[in-house]
GUFIFI-165738 format. One record per residue: x negated, y negated, z of N, C-alpha, C in turn; chain. Coordinates in steps of 0.001 Angstrom, whole numbers. Each point is the difference from the previous one (the first is absolute). Last residue first. Example, Ala and Ser with C-alpha at 12.3 -4.5 7.8 and 13.67 -1.06 7.14 Angstrom:
2
+---------+---------+---------+---------+---------+---------+---------+---------+---------+-------+
!    n.px !    n.py !    n.pz !   ca.px !   ca.py !   ca.pz !    c.px !    c.py !    c.pz ! chain !
+---------+---------+---------+---------+---------+---------+---------+---------+---------+-------+
!  -12850 !    2250 !    7080 !    -820 !   -1190 !      60 !     770 !   -1090 !     730 !     A !
!    -290 !    5720 !     -70 !     890 !   -1190 !       0 !    -900 !   -1200 !       0 !     A !
+---------+---------+---------+---------+---------+---------+---------+---------+---------+-------+
//
This chain:
116
+---------+---------+---------+---------+---------+---------+---------+---------+---------+-------+
!    n.px !    n.py !    n.pz !   ca.px !   ca.py !   ca.pz !    c.px !    c.py !    c.pz ! chain !
+---------+---------+---------+---------+---------+---------+---------+---------+---------+-------+
!    6946 !   -3814 !    5131 !     246 !     814 !    1047 !    1235 !     891 !       8 !     A !
!   -3708 !   -2957 !   -3265 !    1016 !     744 !    -208 !      -6 !     981 !    1379 !     A !
!   -2526 !   -4979 !   -1119 !    -128 !    1635 !      82 !    1272 !     715 !      13 !     A !
!   -2811 !   -5337 !   -1290 !    1458 !     988 !     297 !    -371 !    1464 !      43 !     A !
!   -2826 !   -5212 !     274 !    -230 !    1608 !    -118 !    1340 !     739 !     309 !     A !
!   -2134 !   -5501 !   -1054 !    1071 !     878 !     580 !    -237 !    1273 !    -340 !     A !
!   -2914 !   -4794 !     289 !     119 !    1646 !    -392 !    1041 !     484 !     511 !     A !
!   -2056 !   -5310 !    -619 !    1049 !     948 !     604 !    -424 !    1446 !    -623 !     A !
!   -3025 !   -5108 !     674 !     373 !    1087 !    -847 !     973 !     969 !     868 !     A !
!    -903 !   -5662 !     270 !     127 !    1543 !     645 !      78 !     756 !   -1147 !     A !
!   -1693 !   -5652 !    1337 !     811 !    1168 !   -1152 !    -103 !    1403 !     684 !     A !
!    -815 !   -5938 !    1546 !    -334 !    1580 !     143 !     993 !     743 !   -1007 !     A !
!   -1826 !   -5153 !     610 !     980 !     530 !    -614 !    -181 !    1494 !     -44 !     A !
!   -2605 !   -4056 !    2873 !      57 !    1366 !    -587 !    1385 !     242 !    -242 !     A !
!   -2493 !   -5075 !     378 !    1181 !     988 !     599 !    -249 !    1316 !   -1097 !     A !
!   -3082 !   -4613 !    1829 !     266 !     918 !    -826 !    1027 !     994 !     487 !     A !
!    -939 !   -5465 !     353 !     161 !    1085 !     652 !     120 !    1428 !    -743 !     A !
!   -1443 !   -5841 !    -224 !     690 !    1059 !    -577 !    -315 !    1178 !     639 !     A !
!     -79 !   -5917 !     315 !    -800 !    1376 !     535 !    1059 !    1326 !    -959 !     A !
!     352 !   -5001 !     360 !    -452 !      71 !   -1103 !    -685 !    1624 !     357 !     A !
!    3084 !   -2120 !    2932 !   -1172 !    -837 !    -218 !    -981 !     558 !    -899 !     A !
!    3974 !    3549 !    1181 !    -349 !   -1535 !     269 !   -1543 !    -643 !     110 !     A !
!    1585 !    4493 !   -2867 !     345 !    -528 !    1371 !    -260 !   -1504 !     430 !     A !
!     612 !    4364 !   -4656 !    -302 !   -1380 !     759 !     437 !    -292 !    1370 !     A !
!   -1063 !    4617 !   -2054 !    1062 !    -625 !     411 !    -718 !   -1383 !     482 !     A !
!   -1429 !    4499 !   -3244 !    -354 !   -1145 !     810 !    1198 !    -816 !     348 !     A !
!   -1061 !    5428 !    -946 !     421 !   -1137 !    -865 !       5 !   -1090 !    1191 !     A !
!   -1165 !    5590 !   -1588 !    -432 !    -916 !     855 !     518 !   -1418 !    -551 !     A !
!    1582 !    5475 !      26 !    -479 !   -1193 !    -792 !    -209 !   -1305 !     945 !     A !
!    -819 !    5771 !     710 !     570 !   -1306 !     449 !    -231 !   -1244 !    -957 !     A !
!     501 !    5553 !    -717 !    -945 !    -836 !    -123 !     813 !   -1579 !     774 !     A !
!    1694 !    4748 !    1903 !    -273 !    -345 !   -1165 !   -1120 !   -1112 !    -358 !     A !
!    1705 !    4028 !    4073 !    -172 !   -1779 !    -326 !    -440 !     -26 !   -1509 !     A !
!    3263 !    3982 !    1686 !   -1433 !    -510 !     -23 !    -251 !   -1187 !    -575 !     A !
!    4042 !    3622 !    1832 !    -158 !   -1228 !    -451 !   -1551 !    -200 !     137 !     A !
!    3256 !    4708 !    -414 !   -1372 !    -685 !     343 !     -18 !   -1387 !    -353 !     A !
!    3138 !    4697 !    1005 !     258 !   -1344 !    -380 !   -1252 !    -731 !     362 !     A !
!    2408 !    5312 !    -314 !    -899 !    -843 !      10 !     -67 !   -1352 !    -513 !     A !
!    3735 !    3322 !     -51 !   -1124 !     682 !     806 !   -1009 !    -951 !     469 !     A !
!    4992 !      25 !   -1806 !   -1041 !   -1084 !     144 !    -876 !     527 !     969 !     A !
!    3631 !    3032 !   -2487 !    -595 !    -323 !    1219 !   -1115 !   -1110 !    -361 !     A !
!    4091 !    3134 !   -3098 !   -1507 !    -832 !     292 !     168 !    -558 !    1256 !     A !
!    3419 !    2911 !   -2242 !    -478 !     352 !    1365 !   -1459 !    -813 !     276 !     A !
!    2853 !    -308 !   -4150 !    1003 !    -438 !    1354 !    -755 !     250 !    1357 !     A !
!   -1997 !     903 !   -4323 !    -110 !   -1509 !     268 !     794 !    -330 !    1069 !     A !
!   -2438 !    4720 !   -1593 !    1276 !    -441 !     494 !      73 !   -1257 !     514 !     A !
!   -3810 !    2783 !   -3051 !     364 !    -829 !     921 !    1638 !    -598 !     139 !     A !
!   -2953 !    3218 !   -3118 !    1440 !     190 !     942 !    -127 !    -532 !    1188 !     A !
!   -2864 !    -276 !   -4333 !    -816 !     -98 !    1544 !    1292 !     683 !     862 !     A !
!    -745 !    -662 !   -5106 !     701 !     580 !     591 !    -388 !     513 !    1415 !     A !
!   -2066 !   -3215 !   -2993 !    -658 !    1028 !     612 !     871 !    1066 !     337 !     A !
!    1745 !   -4131 !   -1777 !   -1220 !     397 !    -923 !    -626 !    1321 !     327 !     A !
!    3965 !   -1871 !    2300 !     237 !     225 !   -1434 !   -1377 !     350 !    -976 !     A !
!    -173 !    -955 !    4821 !     757 !    1117 !    -304 !     272 !     428 !   -1463 !     A !
!   -2347 !   -3825 !    1259 !    -592 !    1131 !     232 !     686 !    1426 !      37 !     A !
!    2193 !   -4334 !    -349 !    -650 !     449 !   -1029 !    -906 !     908 !      10 !     A !
!    2627 !   -1222 !    3544 !     473 !     666 !   -1116 !    -414 !     199 !   -1133 !     A !
!   -2518 !   -1889 !    3711 !     503 !    1234 !      53 !     852 !     818 !    -792 !     A !
!   -1085 !   -4604 !    -601 !   -1234 !     640 !      90 !     373 !    1744 !     222 !     A !
!    3060 !   -3459 !    1000 !     287 !     144 !   -1505 !   -1480 !    1025 !    -379 !     A !
!     422 !    -962 !    4352 !    1216 !     829 !    -106 !     -10 !     282 !   -1450 !     A !
!   -3217 !   -3229 !    1373 !    -299 !    1266 !     616 !    1070 !    1017 !    -415 !     A !
!    1501 !   -4434 !    -520 !   -1237 !     286 !   -1229 !    -669 !    1337 !     283 !     A !
!    2936 !   -1855 !    3193 !     745 !     177 !   -1375 !    -845 !     873 !    -964 !     A !
!   -2056 !   -1929 !    3697 !     617 !    1205 !     477 !     788 !     700 !   -1171 !     A !
!   -1913 !   -4320 !    -418 !    -965 !     860 !      43 !     674 !    1616 !     211 !     A !
!    2459 !   -4017 !     138 !    -160 !     425 !   -1359 !    -941 !     856 !     -19 !     A !
!    1295 !   -1592 !    4160 !     885 !    1017 !    -612 !    -244 !     203 !   -1469 !     A !
!   -3184 !   -2760 !    2377 !    -135 !    1526 !     405 !    1034 !     671 !    -571 !     A !
!    -113 !   -4521 !    -874 !    -734 !     804 !    -704 !    -277 !    1470 !     511 !     A !
!    3172 !   -2878 !    2393 !     219 !     371 !   -1609 !    -982 !     630 !    -699 !     A !
!    -821 !   -1527 !    4261 !    1032 !    1531 !     132 !      57 !     197 !   -1625 !     A !
!   -2091 !   -3884 !    2198 !   -1061 !    1134 !    -443 !    1098 !    1182 !    -704 !     A !
!    1535 !   -3820 !    2208 !    -424 !     -98 !   -1262 !    -646 !     879 !    -836 !     A !
!    3590 !     614 !    4270 !   -1383 !    -308 !       8 !    -287 !    -466 !   -1634 !     A !
!    4263 !    1636 !    2368 !    -282 !   -1570 !    -330 !   -1466 !    -455 !    -442 !     A !
!    3068 !    4781 !    -382 !   -1468 !    -540 !     566 !     287 !   -1380 !    -408 !     A !
!    2578 !    3527 !   -1816 !     932 !    -956 !    1152 !   -1181 !    -722 !     531 !     A !
!   -1376 !    3084 !   -3452 !    1225 !    -944 !    -826 !     424 !    -826 !    1359 !     A !
!   -3035 !    3302 !    1317 !    -791 !    -951 !    -791 !    1261 !   -1134 !    -662 !     A !
!    1455 !    4062 !    2371 !    -404 !   -1000 !     532 !    -615 !   -1352 !    -326 !     A !
!    1859 !    3630 !   -2686 !     865 !   -1099 !     662 !    -430 !    -808 !    1065 !     A !
!   -2992 !    3168 !   -2367 !     424 !   -1384 !    -746 !    1093 !    -624 !     702 !     A !
!   -1865 !    3572 !    2448 !    -768 !    -935 !    -334 !     696 !   -1390 !   -1012 !     A !
!    2467 !    4032 !     625 !      80 !    -917 !    1428 !   -1187 !    -756 !    -417 !     A !
!       5 !    2966 !   -3498 !    1406 !    -918 !     123 !      31 !   -1112 !    1364 !     A !
!   -3603 !    2986 !    -539 !    -323 !    -895 !    -956 !    1461 !   -1090 !     256 !     A !
!   -1517 !    2535 !    4246 !     717 !     500 !   -1237 !    -194 !   -1097 !   -1002 !     A !
!   -3755 !    -577 !    4086 !    1692 !     340 !    -119 !     252 !     513 !   -1492 !     A !
!   -4357 !    -941 !    2091 !     598 !    1467 !     375 !    1524 !    -153 !    -400 !     A !
!   -2337 !   -4806 !     -77 !    -861 !    1156 !     -15 !     720 !    1140 !     647 !     A !
!    1818 !   -4643 !    -426 !     284 !    1076 !   -1114 !    -923 !    1190 !     164 !     A !
!    -789 !   -4006 !    2832 !    1316 !     345 !     116 !     575 !    1184 !    -873 !     A !
!   -4219 !   -1981 !      26 !     166 !    1067 !    1174 !    1338 !     207 !      -6 !     A !
!   -1243 !   -2930 !   -3169 !    -483 !    1476 !    -488 !      67 !     903 !    1235 !     A !
!    1155 !   -4528 !     495 !     752 !     440 !    -869 !    -410 !    1787 !    -394 !     A !
!   -3136 !   -2708 !    2538 !    1567 !     -61 !     461 !     910 !     666 !    -461 !     A !
!   -4061 !    -806 !   -2407 !       9 !    1314 !    1207 !    1219 !    -403 !     649 !     A !
!    -935 !   -3562 !   -2720 !     734 !    1169 !    -789 !    -219 !    1220 !     971 !     A !
!   -1755 !   -4049 !    1815 !    1439 !     -60 !    -310 !     543 !     901 !    -607 !     A !
!   -4541 !     144 !     176 !     395 !     -52 !    1302 !    1555 !     -14 !     209 !     A !
!   -2515 !    -679 !   -3989 !     -41 !    1384 !     319 !     834 !     253 !    1305 !     A !
!    1220 !   -4482 !   -3087 !   -1182 !     528 !     965 !     249 !    1514 !     246 !     A !
!    1416 !   -1781 !   -4634 !     780 !    -356 !    1383 !   -1414 !     587 !     735 !     A !
!     820 !     -14 !   -5041 !     -36 !   -1293 !     584 !     485 !      17 !    1153 !     A !
!   -1809 !    4124 !   -2752 !    1137 !    -343 !     193 !    -420 !   -1359 !    1130 !     A !
!   -3044 !    3472 !   -2501 !     107 !   -1367 !     -52 !    1329 !    -671 !     350 !     A !
!     459 !    4809 !   -1419 !   -1302 !    -544 !     336 !     119 !   -1622 !       8 !     A !
!    3004 !    5158 !     152 !     -36 !   -1388 !      17 !   -1092 !    -760 !     372 !     A !
!    1851 !    5742 !   -1012 !    -920 !   -1124 !     619 !     201 !   -1551 !    -628 !     A !
!    1786 !    5705 !     850 !     140 !   -1325 !    -862 !    -744 !   -1100 !     777 !     A !
!     793 !    5792 !      53 !    -536 !   -1224 !     556 !     344 !    -821 !   -1102 !     A !
!    1005 !    5328 !    1730 !     205 !   -1052 !   -1026 !    -405 !   -1405 !     539 !     A !
!   -1386 !    5275 !    1467 !     641 !    -978 !     239 !     123 !    -912 !   -1319 !     A !
!    -242 !    5256 !     417 !    -744 !    -893 !    -198 !     853 !   -1300 !     369 !     A !
!     100 !    5682 !     843 !     757 !   -1307 !      60 !    -884 !   -1383 !      36 !     A !
+---------+---------+---------+---------+---------+---------+---------+---------+---------+-------+
//
């Protein structure tokens, strides 16, 4: 039984904020995770919802291609990893002609589904 994965890179949200949502869906049935993400007020829930849907589509494609025998209704979010991506550095103008550096953070998401 092999796992099905989907990856999103360089999402414009900090990894720390994304991990809050990742912890909520880890270990849940796919439909429960999608319901939770749809109702979540967090901005990062939308990219996670698309990523879980993409992983389900990958499982269906794997069934068609390899005759893997994966039952899409029994898929569980077995692993969710949120890593830090590259930071974009920007300048913000400050008082009296000064400037401060601002870090715009990005994150990489990996969702892995298994059949249980």
